[in-house]
C-alpha positions in Angstrom: 149.4 135.6 58.3 148.5 133.2 55.6 147.0 130.0 54.4 148.9 127.7 56.6 149.9 124.0 56.7 149.0 123.4 60.3 151.2 120.4 60.5 154.4 122.1 59.4 153.7 125.7 60.0 154.6 126.6 56.4 152.6 128.9 54.1 150.5 127.0 51.6 150.5 130.0 49.3 151.3 133.7 49.6 149.3 136.2 47.5 150.5 139.6 46.4 148.2 142.6 46.3 147.9 142.3 42.5 147.0 138.6 42.9 144.4 139.4 45.5 142.8 141.9 43.2 142.7 139.3 40.5 141.3 136.7 42.8 138.5 139.0 44.0 137.5 139.7 40.4 137.4 136.0 39.6 135.5 135.4 42.8 132.9 138.0 41.7 132.5 136.0 38.5 131.9 132.6 40.1 129.6 134.3 42.6 127.4 135.7 39.7 127.4 132.3 37.9 126.2 130.5 41.0 123.5 133.1 41.6 122.3 132.8 38.0 122.2 129.1 38.2 120.2 129.3 41.4 117.8 131.9 40.1 117.8 133.5 43.5 120.1 135.0 46.1 121.9 138.2 46.9 124.0 139.9 44.3 124.5 143.4 45.7 126.1 142.6 49.1 128.1 139.6 47.9 129.8 141.9 45.3 130.5 144.7 47.8 132.2 142.5 50.3 134.3 140.4 47.8 137.5 142.4 48.1 137.4 142.0 51.9 136.6 138.3 51.6 139.6 137.8 49.2 142.0 139.6 51.5 140.8 137.8 54.6 140.6 134.2 53.3 143.7 134.3 51.0 146.1 136.6 52.9 145.1 137.5 56.4 143.4 134.6 58.2 145.5 131.8 59.7 143.6 128.7 58.6 144.3 125.4 56.8 142.0 124.2 54.0 143.4 120.7 54.5 142.6 120.8 58.2 139.5 122.9 58.7 139.2 122.0 62.3 142.7 123.0 63.3 142.5 124.3 66.8 144.9 127.2 66.2 142.9 128.6 63.3 141.4 132.1 63.2 137.6 132.1 63.4 135.6 134.0 60.8 131.9 134.7 61.5 129.6 135.9 58.7 127.0 137.7 60.7 125.5 138.8 57.4 124.6 135.2 56.5 122.7 136.2 53.3 126.1 137.0 51.8 126.9 133.3 51.9 127.8 133.0 48.2 130.8 135.3 48.9 131.8 133.1 51.8 131.6 130.0 49.6 133.7 131.3 46.7 136.3 132.6 49.2 136.5 129.1 50.8 136.7 127.6 47.3 139.5 129.9 46.2 141.4 129.1 49.5 141.2 125.4 48.6 138.6 124.0 51.1 136.8 122.4 48.1 136.8 122.8 44.3 135.6 126.3 43.4 133.3 125.0 40.7 131.2 123.1 43.2 129.7 126.4 44.4 127.6 126.5 41.2 125.1 124.2 43.0 124.1 127.1 45.3 120.6 126.7 46.7 119.9 123.5 44.8 118.1 120.7 46.6 120.7 118.6 48.5 123.5 121.0 47.9 125.7 121.9 50.9 125.8 125.5 49.6 122.6 126.7 51.0 121.2 130.2 50.8 122.6 130.8 54.3 125.8 129.0 55.6 125.4 125.7 57.4 128.5 124.8 59.5 127.8 121.1 59.4 127.7 121.0 55.6 130.6 123.2 54.4 134.2 122.9 55.6 135.5 126.2 56.8 132.1 127.6 57.9 132.3 128.3 61.6 128.7 129.1 62.4 125.3 128.8 60.8 124.0 132.3 60.5 120.9 134.0 59.2 119.2 136.4 61.5 121.0 139.7 61.3 122.5 141.2 64.5 123.6 137.9 66.1 127.1 137.4 64.7 128.9 139.9 66.9 127.6 138.2 70.0 128.8 134.8 68.7 132.2 136.3 67.9 132.5 137.9 71.4 131.8 134.5 72.9 134.5 132.9 70.7 137.0 135.6 71.6 136.3 135.2 75.3 136.7 131.4 75.0 140.0 131.8 73.3 141.2 134.1 76.1 140.1 131.6 78.7 141.8 128.7 76.8 145.0 130.7 76.4 144.8 130.6 72.5 146.3 133.4 70.4 144.0 133.1 67.4 141.9 136.0 66.2 138.1 136.1 65.7 136.8 138.0 62.7 133.1 139.1 62.4 131.8 140.4 59.1 128.7 142.6 59.3 126.7 145.0 57.2 126.0 148.7 57.9 122.2 148.2 57.9 122.8 145.4 60.4 124.0 148.1 62.9 120.3 148.9 63.4 120.0 145.8 65.4 120.2 146.4 69.2 122.0 143.1 69.9 125.0 144.4 68.0 125.5 147.2 70.6 125.1 144.8 73.5 127.9 142.7 72.0 130.0 145.8 71.2 129.7 146.9 74.9 130.8 143.5 76.1 133.8 143.4 73.8 135.0 146.8 75.0 134.4 145.9 78.6 136.5 142.7 78.4 139.2 144.4 76.2 138.9 141.7 73.5 142.0 142.5 71.4 141.6 139.2 69.7 138.3 140.4 68.1 138.3 142.2 64.7 134.9 143.3 63.3 134.5 144.4 59.7 131.5 146.4 58.6 130.6 146.4 54.9 129.4 150.0 54.6 127.7 149.8 51.2 125.0 152.3 52.4 122.1 150.3 51.1 119.8 147.7 52.5 116.7 145.8 51.2 114.4 148.8 51.7 116.7 151.5 50.3 119.4 153.8 51.7 120.5 153.0 55.2 120.3 156.6 56.2 116.7 156.8 55.2 115.6 153.5 56.8 117.4 154.3 60.1 120.6 156.3 60.3 123.5 154.4 61.9 126.3 156.9 61.5 128.5 158.1 63.1 129.7 154.5 63.4 133.3 155.5 64.2 132.3 157.6 67.1 129.9 155.0 68.4 132.3 152.2 68.4 135.0 154.4 69.9 132.7 155.2 72.7 132.3 151.5 73.4 136.0 151.1 73.8 137.0 149.9 70.3 139.8 151.0 68.1 138.4 152.2 64.7 140.0 152.0 61.2 138.2 153.4 58.2 139.2 152.4 54.7 138.2 152.1 51.1 136.8 148.6 51.0 137.7 148.2 47.4 141.4 149.3 47.7 143.2 146.1 48.3 146.3 147.7 49.7 144.2 149.5 52.3 142.4 146.3 53.2 145.6 144.3 53.6 147.2 147.1 55.7 144.1 147.5 57.9 144.0 143.8 58.7 147.8 144.0 59.5 147.2 147.0 61.8 144.2 145.4 63.4 146.1 142.2 64.3 148.8 144.3 66.1 146.4 146.4 68.3 146.4 145.4 72.0 143.9 145.7 74.8 141.0 146.8 72.6 138.8 145.2 70.0 139.0 146.6 66.5 136.4 147.5 64.0 137.2 148.2 60.3 134.7 150.4 58.6 135.0 149.5 54.9 133.3 152.0 52.6 132.1 150.0 49.7 129.7 150.1 46.7 126.8 147.7 46.6 127.0 145.6 43.4 130.7 146.6 42.9 132.1 145.7 39.6 128.9 145.5 37.6 127.7 148.9 36.3 123.9 148.1 36.3 124.0 146.7 39.8 126.1 149.3 41.5 124.3 151.5 44.1 120.9 149.8 43.3 118.9 148.6 46.2 116.9 146.4 43.9 119.9 144.1 43.5 120.0 143.4 47.2 118.2 140.1 46.9 118.1 139.5 43.2 120.0 137.1 40.9 121.1 137.9 37.3 119.4 136.1 34.4 121.5 134.7 31.6 121.7 137.9 29.6 122.6 139.9 32.7 125.2 137.3 33.7 126.9 137.6 30.3 126.9 141.4 30.5 128.3 141.3 34.0 131.0 138.9 33.2 131.9 140.9 30.1 132.3 144.0 32.3 134.5 142.0 34.6 136.6 140.7 31.7 135.9 137.1 32.7 134.0 135.6 29.7 137.0 133.7 28.6 138.3 132.7 32.0 135.1 131.1 33.5 133.6 128.0 31.8 130.1 129.5 32.0 128.2 126.9 29.9 129.8 124.0 31.7 129.1 125.4 35.1 125.5 126.1 34.3 125.1 122.6 32.8 126.6 121.1 35.9 124.1 123.0 38.1 121.2 121.9 35.9 122.2 118.2 36.1 122.7 118.5 39.8 119.1 119.7 40.1 117.8 117.1 37.7 119.4 114.3 39.7 118.1 115.8 43.0 114.6 116.1 41.5 114.8 112.5 40.3 115.8 111.2 43.7 113.1 113.1 45.4 110.5 111.8 42.9 111.7 108.2 43.6 111.1 108.7 47.3 107.5 109.9 46.9 104.8 107.4 47.7 102.7 106.3 44.8 99.2 104.8 45.2 98.0 102.2 42.7 95.4 103.3 40.1 91.8 102.9 41.4 92.8 103.2 45.1 90.7 106.3 45.5 93.6 108.3 46.8 95.4 111.2 45.2 97.9 110.0 42.7 101.4 111.1 42.2 102.3 112.4 38.7 103.6 109.6 36.4 
């Protein structure tokens, strides 16, 4: 279980639990810088799922950043596509591309769009956006792997508010029916969604009992305890004849005091002062080149705007038509 050189079978790098914890903290920082540079995006959920993302991409998943299309790789589906910045920093940390490129998030012409686009970013398996669809896609991939005789695993990352979608339960039923033991779902149970507490919008618990009733093995963990996360993934890979769901209890906005457990940070990006305060709390002000990254993002946008402006049609003065700005 590791970042793998698909040609030789050797590990590219092995992370300890302590190193994974440090990587997750650094990933939170780059995530926040990218959101600040974009001026929009989703802070709360990207922070809550970051420990899981670090463990999955740097320790658990069998994939090769130098060969993203390796047939033997594990597939990872981000059903909660709005958490794409967490996906991008995880891929960057894993070596699919330079991590600092993620700072162009949501800029015109950037491959790092607000929701993941599989044709634009290496390592992205599926373009996702509408909640509730990812588990169905993962079930299809798991079935295909069974038919093709492949041994790879399929991971599907979801949110707890997403469990309000009916399509999730159709897919859960199918996975149980076909005994898809190559399917591992992870639910980021941060208890909040855009409209407030999940239990107030529409209660989804008891998730453990519901998934068990559909024929799944269920593991429940602290989604910020790296040892528990790594152990749960190890257990999940070994379970046979049943799909597995890991219910990860998390805190929305984890790591930044003024974002934690605040629904208002679901779809909000930090301004510069908030970014500095957040990075200070994470102890990253000296480790991340904040000014350079923000300047790079600014120049990327300026160049994109210049190119767009050059493409716009201009009518000569006196033509009677609407004129483009000079």
